[in-house]
C-alpha positions, -999 to 999 in steps of 0.1 A, spaced: 341 378 -549 366 396 -526 401 403 -535 428 394 -510 455 420 -505 488 403 -500 523 416 -505 542 400 -533 576 383 -527 605 394 -549 624 366 -567 653 369 -542 630 367 -512 612 337 -527 645 319 -534 656 324 -497 622 314 -484 622 282 -505 656 272 -493 648 279 -456 615 260 -458 632 229 -473 661 230 -448 641 238 -416 607 221 -418 610 188 -399 584 168 -419 588 136 -439 581 154 -472 586 190 -481 585 206 -515 585 243 -522 588 264 -553 576 295 -571 541 291 -586 537 291 -623 522 326 -621 549 339 -598 555 370 -618 518 380 -613 511 366 -578 545 367 -560 536 335 -541 556 305 -530 537 272 -531 545 247 -503 536 210 -505 540 189 -474 531 154 -463 530 140 -428 538 106 -443 571 93 -457 571 90 -495 576 52 -493 542 48 -476 521 66 -502 497 42 -520 510 38 -555 536 65 -548 509 93 -552 512 124 -531 475 128 -528 473 93 -512 491 106 -481 481 130 -453 491 162 -472 486 199 -474 493 227 -499 501 262 -487 507 295 -504 531 319 -488 533 356 -496 555 383 -481 531 387 -452 506 358 -452 505 320 -452 473 302 -463 463 265 -466 444 258 -498 442 221 -501 448 189 -481 436 155 -470 436 138 -436 450 168 -418 438 197 -396 425 229 -412 448 259 -412 434 294 -411 450 321 -433 473 341 -411 498 369 -411 535 361 -405 565 381 -394 591 362 -415 605 328 -425 610 317 -389 574 325 -381 561 306 -412 582 275 -401 569 277 -365 532 280 -377 536 251 -401 553 229 -375 525 237 -350 499 228 -376 518 195 -383 518 185 -347 480 192 -344 475 172 -376 495 143 -364 475 142 -332 443 137 -353 456 103 -365 466 92 -330 
């Protein structure tokens, strides 16, 4: 098992990143927060869906086209999803870069359903 070397976010950086992701990602559903092990990992967990909440069967997030991402101070990584394009782990230069990469991924994923 290989260990990934990512730079941890500070609590202040994470709070700013979370607010920026929620405000600037143009997707029907965006939820971001510090993971339960934030003190150890320094990661922000991002949950997004390409479908509006009202269309989810039985109101369940996993019944939509969704993805889960982890964001560190220098990387963004997809770790789960359904009905969407894959997303390779990548380095980022800041919040604006994370938003641009997620938006590009969302456009590619939406094209899969078309």
